[in-house]
N, C-alpha and C positions, 0 to 999 in steps of 0.2 A: 461623479467627480470626474473631473475634467482631468488631461496631464496636465492641464496648464497652474491647478486649484491643487497636486497632491501634496505630499512632501517633498522638499527637495532630494532626499535618500532615491525614493520611490520614480522619480522624472530619471535619479541617475542610471536603476537598475534597469529603465526598462532603454535606456542609452546604452548601454552595454549587451541585455537581452538581443537589443533590432542587432548589433555587431558580430554575435559570436551566431545569432540565425541564418544572416546574413552570408556567413561563412566569410568576413575582412575580418574577426578575428579566429583562427583555427584552431581544432583541440592540438594540445602541446605548446600552444603560443602562451612565450609569458606576459602575465595580467598584470598592469599597470599595478605599483605600491600605492599604501593609504597618499601620503606624500605625493607623490605623481600624479595623484585623483585633484589633492586638494591645491595643486600649483596650477592644472589645465583647465579644474571646472569653478575655480575659485568658491570652494565649499571647506568647508571647518573638516578637521578630522575625524569627528562623531560622524559628521554628514557621512562623510566617505564608508567609514566601518559599519554602517546599519546598510548602505547599498551593497556591500560586500557579503554581511551577513545576508543577504536576499538571496542573491546568485548563488551563493556557494549552500545554503539550503534548497534551492533550485536544483543543485547538482548542476551548473551552468563553468563553475572554476572548481576549481581544486586543490586545497595547499598541502603542498609539503617542505618537509623537514627539509634545510639543505638546498632547496628545490626554488622555494617563494610559492608563490601563484602561480597556476596556469588555468589554460582553459580546458576544458574535461570535455571526454566526444557526448555530448551530452545527448546523443542517437541510441548512447546504445545500456540499453536497461539495464540497472546493478541486479537482478535475477530475471532471468529469461526459466521460465518452466514449458518442458514439450507435452504435447496429450498426445497421446499413442496408444494408454492403455490404463489400465484404475489403478494399477502399481505406478507408474508415470503421472497423473495428476496427486499422487501424496509429495511426491518429494519434496516441493515447497513445506508441507508440513512438518516434515522431517530435519530442513535448514534452518527452517525461517522458526526463530522462540516467539511462541505465543506467551501473552502478559498482560492475564486479565485485570482490570481496571473497577469494571461494575458486573453487576448480578443482581436476579430480579426471578420470578413468577411470571412466566407467561396471560398476558391478560389477551382479552376475548378478541380485542381490535387485533392484536398481536397474530394470533391464531388464526383469525380470518382472510386478515393480509395472504399470509403466506400456505391456505389450505390444510392446515395440520390441525388435526385431530386427537381429542385425550390433552393432558395437562404434560406443559412443556416448562423447563428452567433454561432462564439464557444467561450467557456468559461473555459480555464486551471488552475489549484491548486492541494493543496493536501486536502487531507481527514485525519481527524485525532482525535482518540478520549481519550478524557480530555485532559491531559497534556502529552498523551505518543508518540513515535514518529511518524512520518507521516505513514499511513497505506497504501495511495497508493498515483500515481497523477492520476488523471482524469478528463480527457477529456469532455466537453457534448455537442453535436453539436444538435441546436437547431432553426424546421422552425422560419425565420426571424419573420415570423407575428403573431408568438406565442411566442416569446422571450420574456427576460424582457428587460429593453433600458438598464439596466446597472449593473456591477460585483457587489454592492453595493446589489444588491435585493437578489441576490445568495445566498450573504451573509451572510445576515439578516436569510434565513431561517430555519426552526427549523422542517422540513419533504421534501419530498421527491421533487425533482422539476416539474417531473408528475404531483402532487396531485395539486400544485401552477399552471399551465397550465390547468387542470382540473377547477379549481375554480376560474381564470381568465379570461380563455379566452372559456370555456365551451364545449372544446378537449376531451373524454375519452380517455384510452387506453383500446384498445382490446384483444391484443393480446406480449407480451413480448418473445424475442429470445434471446439465451445467447449462448457465443460462449467462450470456456478457451482456452488456452495454454499454454507450458512454454515456458520462451524466457529467454534468458541475457539485464541486463541493458545496454545500454550506460552509457558514465559519465557524460551525462547531467540527464539525468534519475537518474544514480544512486549519484550523489551529493546532489539533490535535495531530496533523500528519504535519504539522509548520510549512505551511503554504500558504498562498493567497486566497482568502474564500473567490469561489465560483471558476477555481483552478481547473481540467479537465481531469476526469478519474476515467479507471475501469468498473464498473458494479458487477460483482462477480453473485449467482447466487447459486449454491452447487448441493444437492438433494441426495441426500441415502436412504436406499430401499432397502427393508428387509427380506426374505421370503414368499412374504405374505403380498408385496407390493406396496408393506405403507410406509411411510415416511418416518425414520422414527430420529433424524440428525440430518440440521441443513445447518449451510454455513452460509452467509452472506458476506463480501469484503470492498471495500473499496479501494486500489490502489490512486496512487497519485500517477498523472503522467509522467513517463520519462526512469520509473523503478520497479517498473515489472512487465515483462512480455509471455507472451501465449506463444507457444511454438506450433506448428502440427502440417509433420507430415505426411502427402497426399501420394499415393503409387499410382501410378496410372496401368489401368488393365484393359486390353484388347476386350474387344467387345461391340 
């Protein structure tokens, strides 16, 4: 679908998005009201409202009580996770609530895709911090003998699943490996994250190994652009 054939509200959202990204509208600037948009672009209030909804979901604008709508600092993610040691990579799991929506038993295709051996359960849902939009879609794959009986247990956790396994099943994490790559969200993923299909996202695959170097827990997450960032500190050494 070309821009000319898109619904008018999407065309409006594209216009304002370009103004924000180009710097014509800067972070903190007052954003036009619905009525101002209607008058300037000769559109209905419903069209203006839908355009504002898209920009709000993309976190390009912020609606503040008594201050009206302002341009957000779109370059600042709503969650930044430092990477330095094992404890730092668990920060996200402690601060972002994980709400499971579906669960099941891994089939052969899933096991082969992630190079998993044995029986595994999977739990899928969204992570969010406070009342912010979902930070990510996350699926965790847990060896069946170590997995909780149902999703309710995971939904009530206040810390990482790996810590629950360590406390309840006496299996500790020896090593964690992590792979990240940029991808485009599918229609289903975009719908869950309240963004447009094919929006850019960060795909993260994190593998937890026990003392025998076996994977007993694996997590796969999709973070839409602008809501999450990794921070890595590098120290230069002489040599």
